[in-house]
C-alpha positions as a Markdown table, in Angstrom:
| # | Residue | x | y | z |
|---|---|---|---|---|
| 1 | Unk | 0.0 | 0.0 | 0.0 |
| 2 | Unk | 2.8 | 2.4 | 0.9 |
| 3 | Unk | 4.7 | 1.6 | -2.3 |
| 4 | Unk | 1.5 | 2.1 | -4.4 |
| 5 | Unk | 0.7 | 5.4 | -2.7 |
| 6 | Unk | 4.3 | 6.6 | -3.1 |
| 7 | Unk | 4.3 | 5.7 | -6.8 |
| 8 | Unk | 1.0 | 7.5 | -7.3 |
| 9 | Unk | 2.5 | 10.7 | -5.6 |
| 10 | Unk | 5.7 | 10.4 | -7.7 |
| 11 | Unk | 3.7 | 10.0 | -10.9 |
| 12 | Unk | 1.5 | 13.0 | -10.1 |
| 13 | Unk | 4.4 | 15.1 | -9.0 |
| 14 | Unk | 6.3 | 14.5 | -12.2 |
| 15 | Unk | 3.2 | 15.6 | -14.2 |
| 16 | Unk | 2.9 | 18.7 | -12.0 |
| 17 | Unk | 6.6 | 19.6 | -11.9 |
| 18 | Unk | 6.0 | 22.9 | -13.8 |
| 19 | Unk | 3.3 | 24.1 | -11.4 |
| 20 | Unk | 3.8 | 25.8 | -8.0 |
| 21 | Unk | 3.7 | 23.4 | -5.0 |
| 22 | Unk | 4.0 | 20.2 | -7.1 |
| 23 | Unk | 4.4 | 17.8 | -4.1 |
| 24 | Unk | 1.4 | 19.2 | -2.3 |
| 25 | Unk | -0.7 | 19.1 | -5.5 |
| 26 | Unk | 0.4 | 15.5 | -6.0 |
| 27 | Unk | -0.6 | 14.5 | -2.5 |
| 28 | Unk | -4.1 | 16.0 | -3.1 |
| 29 | Unk | -4.3 | 14.2 | -6.5 |
| 30 | Unk | -3.2 | 10.9 | -4.9 |
| 31 | Unk | -5.9 | 11.2 | -2.3 |
| 32 | Unk | -8.4 | 10.0 | -5.0 |
| 33 | Unk | -6.6 | 6.7 | -5.2 |
| 34 | Unk | -6.3 | 6.5 | -1.4 |
| 35 | Unk | -10.1 | 6.5 | -1.0 |
| 36 | Unk | -10.3 | 3.3 | -3.1 |
| 37 | Unk | -8.3 | 1.4 | -0.5 |
| 38 | Unk | -10.3 | -1.1 | 1.4 |
| 39 | Unk | -10.6 | 0.1 | 5.0 |
| 40 | Unk | -10.5 | -3.5 | 6.2 |
| 41 | Unk | -7.0 | -3.9 | 4.9 |
| 42 | Unk | -5.9 | -0.7 | 6.6 |
| 43 | Unk | -7.5 | -1.7 | 9.9 |
| 44 | Unk | -5.5 | -5.0 | 9.8 |
| 45 | Unk | -2.3 | -3.0 | 9.2 |
| 46 | Unk | -3.1 | -0.6 | 12.0 |
| 47 | Unk | -3.8 | -3.6 | 14.3 |
| 48 | Unk | -0.5 | -5.1 | 13.4 |
| 49 | Unk | 1.2 | -1.8 | 14.0 |
| 50 | Unk | -0.3 | -1.6 | 17.4 |
| 51 | Unk | 1.5 | -4.8 | 18.3 |
| 52 | Unk | 4.7 | -3.7 | 16.6 |
| 53 | Unk | 5.0 | 0.1 | 16.2 |
| 54 | Unk | 8.1 | -0.4 | 14.2 |
| 55 | Unk | 5.9 | -1.5 | 11.3 |
| 56 | Unk | 5.0 | 2.1 | 10.8 |
| 57 | Unk | 8.6 | 3.2 | 10.2 |
| 58 | Unk | 8.3 | 3.0 | 6.4 |
| 59 | Unk | 5.1 | 5.0 | 6.5 |
| 60 | Unk | 6.6 | 7.7 | 8.8 |
| 61 | Unk | 9.7 | 8.0 | 6.5 |
| 62 | Unk | 7.5 | 8.5 | 3.5 |
| 63 | Unk | 5.3 | 11.1 | 5.2 |
| 64 | Unk | 8.3 | 12.9 | 6.6 |
| 65 | Unk | 9.8 | 13.1 | 3.1 |
| 66 | Unk | 6.6 | 14.4 | 1.7 |
| 67 | Unk | 6.4 | 17.1 | 4.4 |
| 68 | Unk | 10.0 | 18.1 | 3.8 |
| 69 | Unk | 9.4 | 18.4 | 0.1 |
| 70 | Unk | 6.1 | 20.4 | 0.6 |
| 71 | Unk | 7.8 | 22.8 | 3.0 |
| 72 | Unk | 10.8 | 23.3 | 0.6 |
| 73 | Unk | 8.5 | 24.1 | -2.3 |
| 74 | Unk | 6.2 | 26.7 | -0.7 |
| 75 | Unk | 6.3 | 30.1 | 0.8 |
| 76 | Unk | 3.0 | 29.5 | 2.6 |
| 77 | Unk | 4.0 | 26.9 | 5.1 |
| 78 | Unk | 1.0 | 27.4 | 7.3 |
| 79 | Unk | -1.5 | 26.7 | 4.6 |
| 80 | Unk | 0.6 | 23.8 | 3.4 |
| 81 | Unk | 0.5 | 22.2 | 6.8 |
| 82 | Unk | -3.2 | 22.9 | 7.1 |
| 83 | Unk | -3.8 | 21.1 | 3.8 |
| 84 | Unk | -1.7 | 18.1 | 4.8 |
| 85 | Unk | -3.6 | 17.9 | 8.1 |
| 86 | Unk | -7.0 | 18.1 | 6.3 |
| 87 | Unk | -5.9 | 15.3 | 4.0 |
| 88 | Unk | -4.7 | 13.2 | 6.9 |
| 89 | Unk | -8.1 | 13.8 | 8.6 |
| 90 | Unk | -10.0 | 12.7 | 5.6 |
| 91 | Unk | -7.8 | 9.6 | 5.3 |
| 92 | Unk | -8.3 | 8.7 | 8.9 |
| 93 | Unk | -12.1 | 9.2 | 8.6 |
| 94 | Unk | -12.1 | 6.8 | 5.6 |
| 95 | Unk | -9.9 | 4.2 | 7.3 |
| 96 | Unk | -11.9 | 4.3 | 10.6 |
| 97 | Unk | -15.3 | 4.6 | 8.7 |
| 98 | Unk | -16.0 | 7.8 | 10.7 |
| 99 | Unk | -18.3 | 10.6 | 9.6 |
| 100 | Unk | -18.5 | 12.2 | 7.1 |
| 101 | Unk | -18.8 | 9.1 | 5.0 |
| 102 | Unk | -21.1 | 10.9 | 2.5 |
| 103 | Unk | -19.2 | 10.9 | -0.7 |
| 104 | Unk | -20.7 | 14.3 | -1.7 |
| 105 | Unk | -19.5 | 15.9 | 1.5 |
| 106 | Unk | -16.1 | 14.4 | 1.2 |
| 107 | Unk | -15.9 | 15.7 | -2.4 |
| 108 | Unk | -16.8 | 19.2 | -1.2 |
| 109 | Unk | -14.1 | 19.1 | 1.4 |
| 110 | Unk | -11.6 | 17.9 | -1.2 |
| 111 | Unk | -12.7 | 20.7 | -3.6 |
| 112 | Unk | -12.1 | 23.3 | -0.9 |
| 113 | Unk | -8.6 | 21.8 | -0.2 |
| 114 | Unk | -7.9 | 22.1 | -3.9 |
| 115 | Unk | -9.0 | 25.8 | -3.8 |
| 116 | Unk | -6.7 | 26.4 | -0.9 |
| 117 | Unk | -3.8 | 25.0 | -2.8 |
| 118 | Unk | -4.7 | 27.1 | -5.9 |
| 119 | Unk | -4.9 | 30.2 | -3.6 |
| 120 | Unk | -1.4 | 29.5 | -2.4 |
| 121 | Unk | -0.2 | 30.2 | -5.9 |
| 122 | Unk | -1.6 | 33.7 | -6.0 |
| 123 | Unk | 0.4 | 36.6 | -4.7 |
| 124 | Unk | -1.4 | 38.6 | -2.0 |
């Protein structure tokens, strides 16, 4: 799962390399693939990680690398961290089957996240 997600982000980032904030944009784009992951598989991984927290090391390395790239690419670090936190929240809600599970509401939240990223590109 980690390798698939990382490949998705890398593919999207390469396609967005000429745009501002390419890693952040790639993470938003990759979210669409993340939502297709079966929560049962993720729950099994989290249960295993509860027994052996070291199993999360590859995930933590990947996420730290993404954060470092995002922060290196943007002047608006606060909004970038806010966007990452919002994406993490939506991912967690999906994995834990927590509200809002309504696809339309999740799509609206993701649209707002995309707007925030686009607004980061505009000088104030």
